[in-house]
PyMOL CGO cylinders between C-alpha atoms (Angstrom):
from pymol import cmd
from pymol.cgo import CYLINDER

trace = [
    CYLINDER, 10.23, -11.46, -0.93, 11.61, -9.24, -3.68, 0.3, 1, 1, 1, 1, 1, 1,
    CYLINDER, 11.61, -9.24, -3.68, 11.43, -9.78, -7.42, 0.3, 1, 1, 1, 1, 1, 1,
    CYLINDER, 11.43, -9.78, -7.42, 14.77, -10.82, -8.87, 0.3, 1, 1, 1, 1, 1, 1,
    CYLINDER, 14.77, -10.82, -8.87, 14.03, -8.92, -12.07, 0.3, 1, 1, 1, 1, 1, 1,
    CYLINDER, 14.03, -8.92, -12.07, 12.80, -5.47, -10.97, 0.3, 1, 1, 1, 1, 1, 1,
    CYLINDER, 12.80, -5.47, -10.97, 13.23, -5.49, -7.19, 0.3, 1, 1, 1, 1, 1, 1,
    CYLINDER, 13.23, -5.49, -7.19, 9.55, -4.93, -6.43, 0.3, 1, 1, 1, 1, 1, 1,
    CYLINDER, 9.55, -4.93, -6.43, 8.30, -6.24, -3.07, 0.3, 1, 1, 1, 1, 1, 1,
    CYLINDER, 8.30, -6.24, -3.07, 5.74, -9.06, -3.17, 0.3, 1, 1, 1, 1, 1, 1,
    CYLINDER, 5.74, -9.06, -3.17, 4.06, -11.06, -0.42, 0.3, 1, 1, 1, 1, 1, 1,
    CYLINDER, 4.06, -11.06, -0.42, 5.28, -14.60, 0.30, 0.3, 1, 1, 1, 1, 1, 1,
    CYLINDER, 5.28, -14.60, 0.30, 2.03, -16.01, -1.14, 0.3, 1, 1, 1, 1, 1, 1,
    CYLINDER, 2.03, -16.01, -1.14, 2.54, -14.32, -4.52, 0.3, 1, 1, 1, 1, 1, 1,
    CYLINDER, 2.54, -14.32, -4.52, 3.57, -16.43, -7.47, 0.3, 1, 1, 1, 1, 1, 1,
    CYLINDER, 3.57, -16.43, -7.47, 4.03, -13.54, -9.90, 0.3, 1, 1, 1, 1, 1, 1,
    CYLINDER, 4.03, -13.54, -9.90, 5.65, -10.12, -9.50, 0.3, 1, 1, 1, 1, 1, 1,
    CYLINDER, 5.65, -10.12, -9.50, 2.84, -7.52, -9.26, 0.3, 1, 1, 1, 1, 1, 1,
    CYLINDER, 2.84, -7.52, -9.26, 4.83, -5.07, -11.44, 0.3, 1, 1, 1, 1, 1, 1,
    CYLINDER, 4.83, -5.07, -11.44, 6.79, -6.90, -14.12, 0.3, 1, 1, 1, 1, 1, 1,
    CYLINDER, 6.79, -6.90, -14.12, 4.92, -10.24, -14.03, 0.3, 1, 1, 1, 1, 1, 1,
    CYLINDER, 4.92, -10.24, -14.03, 7.96, -12.50, -13.73, 0.3, 1, 1, 1, 1, 1, 1,
    CYLINDER, 7.96, -12.50, -13.73, 7.42, -15.81, -11.91, 0.3, 1, 1, 1, 1, 1, 1,
    CYLINDER, 7.42, -15.81, -11.91, 8.67, -15.61, -8.32, 0.3, 1, 1, 1, 1, 1, 1,
    CYLINDER, 8.67, -15.61, -8.32, 10.87, -18.35, -6.88, 0.3, 1, 1, 1, 1, 1, 1,
    CYLINDER, 10.87, -18.35, -6.88, 9.21, -19.69, -3.75, 0.3, 1, 1, 1, 1, 1, 1,
    CYLINDER, 9.21, -19.69, -3.75, 9.82, -23.29, -2.79, 0.3, 1, 1, 1, 1, 1, 1,
    CYLINDER, 9.82, -23.29, -2.79, 7.56, -23.05, 0.26, 0.3, 1, 1, 1, 1, 1, 1,
    CYLINDER, 7.56, -23.05, 0.26, 4.31, -22.87, -1.70, 0.3, 1, 1, 1, 1, 1, 1,
    CYLINDER, 4.31, -22.87, -1.70, 2.02, -25.78, -0.71, 0.3, 1, 1, 1, 1, 1, 1,
    CYLINDER, 2.02, -25.78, -0.71, 1.13, -28.41, -3.27, 0.3, 1, 1, 1, 1, 1, 1,
    CYLINDER, 1.13, -28.41, -3.27, -2.59, -28.41, -4.13, 0.3, 1, 1, 1, 1, 1, 1,
    CYLINDER, -2.59, -28.41, -4.13, -4.63, -31.15, -2.43, 0.3, 1, 1, 1, 1, 1, 1,
    CYLINDER, -4.63, -31.15, -2.43, -4.86, -34.30, -4.54, 0.3, 1, 1, 1, 1, 1, 1,
    CYLINDER, -4.86, -34.30, -4.54, -2.10, -33.21, -6.88, 0.3, 1, 1, 1, 1, 1, 1,
    CYLINDER, -2.10, -33.21, -6.88, -0.12, -36.13, -8.28, 0.3, 1, 1, 1, 1, 1, 1,
    CYLINDER, -0.12, -36.13, -8.28, 3.68, -36.00, -7.96, 0.3, 1, 1, 1, 1, 1, 1,
    CYLINDER, 3.68, -36.00, -7.96, 3.86, -37.45, -11.48, 0.3, 1, 1, 1, 1, 1, 1,
    CYLINDER, 3.86, -37.45, -11.48, 1.94, -34.62, -13.12, 0.3, 1, 1, 1, 1, 1, 1,
    CYLINDER, 1.94, -34.62, -13.12, 3.08, -31.04, -13.13, 0.3, 1, 1, 1, 1, 1, 1,
    CYLINDER, 3.08, -31.04, -13.13, 0.37, -28.38, -13.06, 0.3, 1, 1, 1, 1, 1, 1,
    CYLINDER, 0.37, -28.38, -13.06, -0.22, -26.29, -16.13, 0.3, 1, 1, 1, 1, 1, 1,
    CYLINDER, -0.22, -26.29, -16.13, 2.46, -23.60, -16.33, 0.3, 1, 1, 1, 1, 1, 1,
    CYLINDER, 2.46, -23.60, -16.33, 1.63, -20.02, -15.48, 0.3, 1, 1, 1, 1, 1, 1,
    CYLINDER, 1.63, -20.02, -15.48, 1.48, -17.65, -18.41, 0.3, 1, 1, 1, 1, 1, 1,
    CYLINDER, 1.48, -17.65, -18.41, 3.52, -14.63, -17.41, 0.3, 1, 1, 1, 1, 1, 1,
    CYLINDER, 3.52, -14.63, -17.41, 2.12, -11.35, -18.74, 0.3, 1, 1, 1, 1, 1, 1,
    CYLINDER, 2.12, -11.35, -18.74, 4.86, -9.45, -20.52, 0.3, 1, 1, 1, 1, 1, 1,
    CYLINDER, 4.86, -9.45, -20.52, 5.19, -6.05, -18.89, 0.3, 1, 1, 1, 1, 1, 1,
    CYLINDER, 5.19, -6.05, -18.89, 7.94, -3.61, -19.78, 0.3, 1, 1, 1, 1, 1, 1,
    CYLINDER, 7.94, -3.61, -19.78, 8.70, -0.08, -18.69, 0.3, 1, 1, 1, 1, 1, 1,
    CYLINDER, 8.70, -0.08, -18.69, 7.49, 2.76, -20.88, 0.3, 1, 1, 1, 1, 1, 1,
    CYLINDER, 7.49, 2.76, -20.88, 10.17, 3.80, -23.34, 0.3, 1, 1, 1, 1, 1, 1,
    CYLINDER, 10.17, 3.80, -23.34, 11.35, 7.38, -23.78, 0.3, 1, 1, 1, 1, 1, 1,
    CYLINDER, 11.35, 7.38, -23.78, 10.00, 7.98, -27.29, 0.3, 1, 1, 1, 1, 1, 1,
    CYLINDER, 10.00, 7.98, -27.29, 6.72, 6.21, -26.59, 0.3, 1, 1, 1, 1, 1, 1,
    CYLINDER, 6.72, 6.21, -26.59, 6.19, 8.53, -23.65, 0.3, 1, 1, 1, 1, 1, 1,
    CYLINDER, 6.19, 8.53, -23.65, 7.13, 11.54, -25.78, 0.3, 1, 1, 1, 1, 1, 1,
    CYLINDER, 7.13, 11.54, -25.78, 4.48, 10.47, -28.31, 0.3, 1, 1, 1, 1, 1, 1,
    CYLINDER, 4.48, 10.47, -28.31, 1.93, 10.22, -25.48, 0.3, 1, 1, 1, 1, 1, 1,
    CYLINDER, 1.93, 10.22, -25.48, 2.75, 13.77, -24.36, 0.3, 1, 1, 1, 1, 1, 1,
    CYLINDER, 2.75, 13.77, -24.36, 2.32, 15.07, -27.91, 0.3, 1, 1, 1, 1, 1, 1,
    CYLINDER, 2.32, 15.07, -27.91, -1.06, 13.34, -28.19, 0.3, 1, 1, 1, 1, 1, 1,
    CYLINDER, -1.06, 13.34, -28.19, -2.19, 14.82, -24.88, 0.3, 1, 1, 1, 1, 1, 1,
    CYLINDER, -2.19, 14.82, -24.88, -1.01, 18.24, -26.02, 0.3, 1, 1, 1, 1, 1, 1,
    CYLINDER, -1.01, 18.24, -26.02, -3.20, 17.89, -29.12, 0.3, 1, 1, 1, 1, 1, 1,
    CYLINDER, -3.20, 17.89, -29.12, -6.17, 16.80, -26.98, 0.3, 1, 1, 1, 1, 1, 1,
    CYLINDER, -6.17, 16.80, -26.98, -5.75, 19.79, -24.64, 0.3, 1, 1, 1, 1, 1, 1,
    CYLINDER, -5.75, 19.79, -24.64, -5.21, 22.35, -27.42, 0.3, 1, 1, 1, 1, 1, 1,
    CYLINDER, -5.21, 22.35, -27.42, -8.91, 22.97, -28.10, 0.3, 1, 1, 1, 1, 1, 1,
    CYLINDER, -8.91, 22.97, -28.10, -9.86, 23.57, -24.42, 0.3, 1, 1, 1, 1, 1, 1,
    CYLINDER, -9.86, 23.57, -24.42, -6.87, 25.88, -24.02, 0.3, 1, 1, 1, 1, 1, 1,
    CYLINDER, -6.87, 25.88, -24.02, -7.63, 27.84, -27.17, 0.3, 1, 1, 1, 1, 1, 1,
    CYLINDER, -7.63, 27.84, -27.17, -11.27, 28.14, -26.10, 0.3, 1, 1, 1, 1, 1, 1,
    CYLINDER, -11.27, 28.14, -26.10, -10.24, 29.57, -22.71, 0.3, 1, 1, 1, 1, 1, 1,
    CYLINDER, -10.24, 29.57, -22.71, -7.98, 32.15, -24.36, 0.3, 1, 1, 1, 1, 1, 1,
    CYLINDER, -7.98, 32.15, -24.36, -10.68, 33.22, -26.81, 0.3, 1, 1, 1, 1, 1, 1,
    CYLINDER, -10.68, 33.22, -26.81, -13.29, 33.56, -24.04, 0.3, 1, 1, 1, 1, 1, 1,
    CYLINDER, -13.29, 33.56, -24.04, -10.89, 35.87, -22.18, 0.3, 1, 1, 1, 1, 1, 1,
    CYLINDER, -10.89, 35.87, -22.18, -10.35, 38.02, -25.25, 0.3, 1, 1, 1, 1, 1, 1,
    CYLINDER, -10.35, 38.02, -25.25, -6.97, 36.64, -26.29, 0.3, 1, 1, 1, 1, 1, 1,
    CYLINDER, -6.97, 36.64, -26.29, -5.77, 35.12, -29.53, 0.3, 1, 1, 1, 1, 1, 1,
    CYLINDER, -5.77, 35.12, -29.53, -6.20, 31.32, -29.76, 0.3, 1, 1, 1, 1, 1, 1,
    CYLINDER, -6.20, 31.32, -29.76, -2.43, 30.83, -30.14, 0.3, 1, 1, 1, 1, 1, 1,
    CYLINDER, -2.43, 30.83, -30.14, -1.42, 33.61, -27.76, 0.3, 1, 1, 1, 1, 1, 1,
    CYLINDER, -1.42, 33.61, -27.76, 1.57, 32.88, -25.54, 0.3, 1, 1, 1, 1, 1, 1,
    CYLINDER, 1.57, 32.88, -25.54, 2.03, 34.05, -21.97, 0.3, 1, 1, 1, 1, 1, 1,
    CYLINDER, 2.03, 34.05, -21.97, 2.47, 37.81, -21.67, 0.3, 1, 1, 1, 1, 1, 1,
    CYLINDER, 2.47, 37.81, -21.67, 4.08, 38.56, -18.28, 0.3, 1, 1, 1, 1, 1, 1,
    CYLINDER, 4.08, 38.56, -18.28, 2.64, 42.09, -18.31, 0.3, 1, 1, 1, 1, 1, 1,
    CYLINDER, 2.64, 42.09, -18.31, -0.96, 40.99, -18.95, 0.3, 1, 1, 1, 1, 1, 1,
    CYLINDER, -0.96, 40.99, -18.95, -3.17, 39.89, -16.06, 0.3, 1, 1, 1, 1, 1, 1,
    CYLINDER, -3.17, 39.89, -16.06, -5.58, 38.34, -18.57, 0.3, 1, 1, 1, 1, 1, 1,
    CYLINDER, -5.58, 38.34, -18.57, -2.77, 36.26, -19.99, 0.3, 1, 1, 1, 1, 1, 1,
    CYLINDER, -2.77, 36.26, -19.99, -1.83, 35.09, -16.48, 0.3, 1, 1, 1, 1, 1, 1,
    CYLINDER, -1.83, 35.09, -16.48, -5.46, 34.23, -15.75, 0.3, 1, 1, 1, 1, 1, 1,
    CYLINDER, -5.46, 34.23, -15.75, -5.72, 32.17, -18.94, 0.3, 1, 1, 1, 1, 1, 1,
    CYLINDER, -5.72, 32.17, -18.94, -2.48, 30.34, -18.11, 0.3, 1, 1, 1, 1, 1, 1,
    CYLINDER, -2.48, 30.34, -18.11, -3.73, 29.58, -14.60, 0.3, 1, 1, 1, 1, 1, 1,
    CYLINDER, -3.73, 29.58, -14.60, -7.05, 28.19, -15.81, 0.3, 1, 1, 1, 1, 1, 1,
    CYLINDER, -7.05, 28.19, -15.81, -5.31, 26.06, -18.43, 0.3, 1, 1, 1, 1, 1, 1,
    CYLINDER, -5.31, 26.06, -18.43, -2.95, 24.71, -15.79, 0.3, 1, 1, 1, 1, 1, 1,
    CYLINDER, -2.95, 24.71, -15.79, -5.88, 23.65, -13.60, 0.3, 1, 1, 1, 1, 1, 1,
    CYLINDER, -5.88, 23.65, -13.60, -7.64, 22.02, -16.58, 0.3, 1, 1, 1, 1, 1, 1,
    CYLINDER, -7.64, 22.02, -16.58, -4.47, 20.13, -17.50, 0.3, 1, 1, 1, 1, 1, 1,
    CYLINDER, -4.47, 20.13, -17.50, -4.03, 19.05, -13.87, 0.3, 1, 1, 1, 1, 1, 1,
    CYLINDER, -4.03, 19.05, -13.87, -7.54, 17.61, -13.57, 0.3, 1, 1, 1, 1, 1, 1,
    CYLINDER, -7.54, 17.61, -13.57, -7.26, 15.98, -16.98, 0.3, 1, 1, 1, 1, 1, 1,
    CYLINDER, -7.26, 15.98, -16.98, -4.06, 14.17, -16.00, 0.3, 1, 1, 1, 1, 1, 1,
    CYLINDER, -4.06, 14.17, -16.00, -4.84, 13.38, -12.36, 0.3, 1, 1, 1, 1, 1, 1,
    CYLINDER, -4.84, 13.38, -12.36, -8.39, 12.13, -12.92, 0.3, 1, 1, 1, 1, 1, 1,
    CYLINDER, -8.39, 12.13, -12.92, -7.50, 9.84, -15.81, 0.3, 1, 1, 1, 1, 1, 1,
    CYLINDER, -7.50, 9.84, -15.81, -4.31, 8.48, -14.24, 0.3, 1, 1, 1, 1, 1, 1,
    CYLINDER, -4.31, 8.48, -14.24, -6.12, 7.68, -10.97, 0.3, 1, 1, 1, 1, 1, 1,
    CYLINDER, -6.12, 7.68, -10.97, -9.03, 6.09, -12.86, 0.3, 1, 1, 1, 1, 1, 1,
    CYLINDER, -9.03, 6.09, -12.86, -9.31, 2.44, -13.87, 0.3, 1, 1, 1, 1, 1, 1,
    CYLINDER, -9.31, 2.44, -13.87, -7.67, 3.37, -17.20, 0.3, 1, 1, 1, 1, 1, 1,
    CYLINDER, -7.67, 3.37, -17.20, -4.49, 4.38, -15.31, 0.3, 1, 1, 1, 1, 1, 1,
    CYLINDER, -4.49, 4.38, -15.31, -3.49, 6.84, -17.98, 0.3, 1, 1, 1, 1, 1, 1,
    CYLINDER, -3.49, 6.84, -17.98, -4.37, 9.90, -20.00, 0.3, 1, 1, 1, 1, 1, 1,
    CYLINDER, -4.37, 9.90, -20.00, -5.74, 9.49, -23.51, 0.3, 1, 1, 1, 1, 1, 1,
    CYLINDER, -5.74, 9.49, -23.51, -2.24, 9.81, -24.92, 0.3, 1, 1, 1, 1, 1, 1,
    CYLINDER, -2.24, 9.81, -24.92, -0.91, 7.14, -22.57, 0.3, 1, 1, 1, 1, 1, 1,
    CYLINDER, -0.91, 7.14, -22.57, -3.82, 4.85, -23.39, 0.3, 1, 1, 1, 1, 1, 1,
    CYLINDER, -3.82, 4.85, -23.39, -3.24, 5.18, -27.13, 0.3, 1, 1, 1, 1, 1, 1,
    CYLINDER, -3.24, 5.18, -27.13, 0.44, 4.36, -26.64, 0.3, 1, 1, 1, 1, 1, 1,
    CYLINDER, 0.44, 4.36, -26.64, -0.49, 1.35, -24.43, 0.3, 1, 1, 1, 1, 1, 1,
    CYLINDER, -0.49, 1.35, -24.43, 1.05, 2.84, -21.30, 0.3, 1, 1, 1, 1, 1, 1,
    CYLINDER, 1.05, 2.84, -21.30, -0.15, 2.88, -17.71, 0.3, 1, 1, 1, 1, 1, 1,
    CYLINDER, -0.15, 2.88, -17.71, 0.95, 4.71, -14.57, 0.3, 1, 1, 1, 1, 1, 1,
    CYLINDER, 0.95, 4.71, -14.57, 1.16, 2.51, -11.45, 0.3, 1, 1, 1, 1, 1, 1,
    CYLINDER, 1.16, 2.51, -11.45, 2.71, 2.65, -8.03, 0.3, 1, 1, 1, 1, 1, 1,
    CYLINDER, 2.71, 2.65, -8.03, 5.90, 0.68, -7.32, 0.3, 1, 1, 1, 1, 1, 1,
    CYLINDER, 5.90, 0.68, -7.32, 3.87, -2.47, -6.61, 0.3, 1, 1, 1, 1, 1, 1,
    CYLINDER, 3.87, -2.47, -6.61, 1.90, -2.30, -9.83, 0.3, 1, 1, 1, 1, 1, 1,
    CYLINDER, 1.90, -2.30, -9.83, -1.23, -0.95, -8.12, 0.3, 1, 1, 1, 1, 1, 1,
    CYLINDER, -1.23, -0.95, -8.12, -3.56, 1.84, -9.08, 0.3, 1, 1, 1, 1, 1, 1,
    CYLINDER, -3.56, 1.84, -9.08, -2.48, 5.28, -7.87, 0.3, 1, 1, 1, 1, 1, 1,
    CYLINDER, -2.48, 5.28, -7.87, -4.74, 7.62, -5.92, 0.3, 1, 1, 1, 1, 1, 1,
    CYLINDER, -4.74, 7.62, -5.92, -5.92, 11.02, -7.10, 0.3, 1, 1, 1, 1, 1, 1,
    CYLINDER, -5.92, 11.02, -7.10, -3.58, 12.70, -4.60, 0.3, 1, 1, 1, 1, 1, 1,
    CYLINDER, -3.58, 12.70, -4.60, -0.56, 10.76, -5.83, 0.3, 1, 1, 1, 1, 1, 1,
    CYLINDER, -0.56, 10.76, -5.83, -1.50, 11.43, -9.45, 0.3, 1, 1, 1, 1, 1, 1,
    CYLINDER, -1.50, 11.43, -9.45, -1.84, 15.14, -8.60, 0.3, 1, 1, 1, 1, 1, 1,
    CYLINDER, -1.84, 15.14, -8.60, 1.55, 15.19, -6.89, 0.3, 1, 1, 1, 1, 1, 1,
    CYLINDER, 1.55, 15.19, -6.89, 3.05, 13.48, -9.94, 0.3, 1, 1, 1, 1, 1, 1,
    CYLINDER, 3.05, 13.48, -9.94, 1.61, 16.20, -12.18, 0.3, 1, 1, 1, 1, 1, 1,
    CYLINDER, 1.61, 16.20, -12.18, 2.79, 19.08, -10.00, 0.3, 1, 1, 1, 1, 1, 1,
    CYLINDER, 2.79, 19.08, -10.00, 6.22, 17.47, -9.66, 0.3, 1, 1, 1, 1, 1, 1,
    CYLINDER, 6.22, 17.47, -9.66, 6.77, 18.02, -13.37, 0.3, 1, 1, 1, 1, 1, 1,
    CYLINDER, 6.77, 18.02, -13.37, 7.61, 21.62, -12.42, 0.3, 1, 1, 1, 1, 1, 1,
    CYLINDER, 7.61, 21.62, -12.42, 10.86, 20.21, -11.04, 0.3, 1, 1, 1, 1, 1, 1,
    CYLINDER, 10.86, 20.21, -11.04, 11.81, 19.09, -14.53, 0.3, 1, 1, 1, 1, 1, 1,
    CYLINDER, 11.81, 19.09, -14.53, 11.18, 22.59, -15.87, 0.3, 1, 1, 1, 1, 1, 1,
    CYLINDER, 11.18, 22.59, -15.87, 13.31, 24.07, -13.08, 0.3, 1, 1, 1, 1, 1, 1,
    CYLINDER, 13.31, 24.07, -13.08, 16.13, 21.70, -14.06, 0.3, 1, 1, 1, 1, 1, 1,
    CYLINDER, 16.13, 21.70, -14.06, 15.84, 22.78, -17.72, 0.3, 1, 1, 1, 1, 1, 1,
    CYLINDER, 15.84, 22.78, -17.72, 14.42, 19.43, -18.81, 0.3, 1, 1, 1, 1, 1, 1,
    CYLINDER, 14.42, 19.43, -18.81, 17.05, 17.27, -17.12, 0.3, 1, 1, 1, 1, 1, 1,
    CYLINDER, 17.05, 17.27, -17.12, 14.30, 15.70, -15.00, 0.3, 1, 1, 1, 1, 1, 1,
    CYLINDER, 14.30, 15.70, -15.00, 12.74, 14.23, -18.12, 0.3, 1, 1, 1, 1, 1, 1,
    CYLINDER, 12.74, 14.23, -18.12, 16.08, 12.93, -19.40, 0.3, 1, 1, 1, 1, 1, 1,
    CYLINDER, 16.08, 12.93, -19.40, 16.57, 10.93, -16.20, 0.3, 1, 1, 1, 1, 1, 1,
    CYLINDER, 16.57, 10.93, -16.20, 14.28, 8.36, -17.79, 0.3, 1, 1, 1, 1, 1, 1,
    CYLINDER, 14.28, 8.36, -17.79, 17.13, 7.36, -20.07, 0.3, 1, 1, 1, 1, 1, 1,
    CYLINDER, 17.13, 7.36, -20.07, 19.41, 6.31, -17.19, 0.3, 1, 1, 1, 1, 1, 1,
    CYLINDER, 19.41, 6.31, -17.19, 17.12, 5.11, -14.38, 0.3, 1, 1, 1, 1, 1, 1,
    CYLINDER, 17.12, 5.11, -14.38, 16.57, 1.31, -14.10, 0.3, 1, 1, 1, 1, 1, 1,
    CYLINDER, 16.57, 1.31, -14.10, 12.77, 1.57, -14.25, 0.3, 1, 1, 1, 1, 1, 1,
    CYLINDER, 12.77, 1.57, -14.25, 12.76, 4.32, -16.89, 0.3, 1, 1, 1, 1, 1, 1,
    CYLINDER, 12.76, 4.32, -16.89, 11.51, 6.85, -14.34, 0.3, 1, 1, 1, 1, 1, 1,
    CYLINDER, 11.51, 6.85, -14.34, 11.61, 10.58, -14.94, 0.3, 1, 1, 1, 1, 1, 1,
    CYLINDER, 11.61, 10.58, -14.94, 12.13, 12.97, -12.02, 0.3, 1, 1, 1, 1, 1, 1,
    CYLINDER, 12.13, 12.97, -12.02, 8.40, 13.36, -11.39, 0.3, 1, 1, 1, 1, 1, 1,
    CYLINDER, 8.40, 13.36, -11.39, 8.05, 9.55, -11.34, 0.3, 1, 1, 1, 1, 1, 1,
    CYLINDER, 8.05, 9.55, -11.34, 10.82, 9.23, -8.76, 0.3, 1, 1, 1, 1, 1, 1,
    CYLINDER, 10.82, 9.23, -8.76, 9.45, 11.83, -6.34, 0.3, 1, 1, 1, 1, 1, 1,
    CYLINDER, 9.45, 11.83, -6.34, 5.88, 10.49, -6.62, 0.3, 1, 1, 1, 1, 1, 1,
    CYLINDER, 5.88, 10.49, -6.62, 6.95, 6.81, -6.36, 0.3, 1, 1, 1, 1, 1, 1,
    CYLINDER, 6.95, 6.81, -6.36, 5.25, 5.87, -9.63, 0.3, 1, 1, 1, 1, 1, 1,
    CYLINDER, 5.25, 5.87, -9.63, 6.34, 4.00, -12.73, 0.3, 1, 1, 1, 1, 1, 1,
    CYLINDER, 6.34, 4.00, -12.73, 5.08, 3.93, -16.31, 0.3, 1, 1, 1, 1, 1, 1,
    CYLINDER, 5.08, 3.93, -16.31, 4.65, 0.44, -17.73, 0.3, 1, 1, 1, 1, 1, 1,
    CYLINDER, 4.65, 0.44, -17.73, 3.54, -1.05, -21.00, 0.3, 1, 1, 1, 1, 1, 1,
    CYLINDER, 3.54, -1.05, -21.00, 1.46, -4.23, -20.87, 0.3, 1, 1, 1, 1, 1, 1,
    CYLINDER, 1.46, -4.23, -20.87, 1.24, -6.72, -23.71, 0.3, 1, 1, 1, 1, 1, 1,
    CYLINDER, 1.24, -6.72, -23.71, -1.21, -9.59, -23.81, 0.3, 1, 1, 1, 1, 1, 1,
    CYLINDER, -1.21, -9.59, -23.81, 0.19, -13.04, -23.13, 0.3, 1, 1, 1, 1, 1, 1,
    CYLINDER, 0.19, -13.04, -23.13, -0.93, -16.16, -25.03, 0.3, 1, 1, 1, 1, 1, 1,
    CYLINDER, -0.93, -16.16, -25.03, -3.53, -18.48, -23.55, 0.3, 1, 1, 1, 1, 1, 1,
    CYLINDER, -3.53, -18.48, -23.55, -2.33, -20.92, -20.88, 0.3, 1, 1, 1, 1, 1, 1,
    CYLINDER, -2.33, -20.92, -20.88, -2.05, -24.58, -21.73, 0.3, 1, 1, 1, 1, 1, 1,
    CYLINDER, -2.05, -24.58, -21.73, -5.14, -26.46, -20.53, 0.3, 1, 1, 1, 1, 1, 1,
    CYLINDER, -5.14, -26.46, -20.53, -3.63, -29.97, -20.49, 0.3, 1, 1, 1, 1, 1, 1,
    CYLINDER, -3.63, -29.97, -20.49, -1.15, -31.01, -17.78, 0.3, 1, 1, 1, 1, 1, 1,
    CYLINDER, -1.15, -31.01, -17.78, 2.41, -31.83, -18.71, 0.3, 1, 1, 1, 1, 1, 1,
    CYLINDER, 2.41, -31.83, -18.71, 3.63, -35.33, -17.77, 0.3, 1, 1, 1, 1, 1, 1,
    CYLINDER, 3.63, -35.33, -17.77, 6.98, -35.75, -16.15, 0.3, 1, 1, 1, 1, 1, 1,
    CYLINDER, 6.98, -35.75, -16.15, 8.95, -38.72, -14.91, 0.3, 1, 1, 1, 1, 1, 1,
    CYLINDER, 8.95, -38.72, -14.91, 9.19, -39.00, -11.15, 0.3, 1, 1, 1, 1, 1, 1,
    CYLINDER, 9.19, -39.00, -11.15, 12.76, -38.89, -9.79, 0.3, 1, 1, 1, 1, 1, 1,
]
cmd.load_cgo(trace, "trace")
């Protein structure tokens, strides 16, 4: 079946959408053994999951940029460059520093996104996670492809990032090509322990 809210596929045995958490409509679910027709089971508490907003994701990028500044500056200094030096197309040392920084940034993003945290430090601070389209944890290869796919947004002069404002799941271009989505999870209140009485028809 497919979720009526976000369109994510879920198995027929699922009671909740694996991505957005909405309760799925399935009238074929068996009634638990011994359940009374006069007593309804305690209601499910649906975890509130929303897609990562544009400005929240921008804040996460800025936080990650701050985290990666010190390693980048250290690499430039070790290669004999200024800590704030920008790329010099005519300098092989500058190209080498840029290449090393790119690899460091790649491993930083791919390792953390494919970990149990499902996000870089910036994403974690902003309460965001990167998942696949079914709400599952992404692999290192998929996280790597997502990182490298950000080059497409640079080639489109940033339009790839702005796609997040118009796509239904708030996906940027690199999210679309890597089949990932950024979600924000909020804690739901505790479920009711006592059953709710109802009058039989």
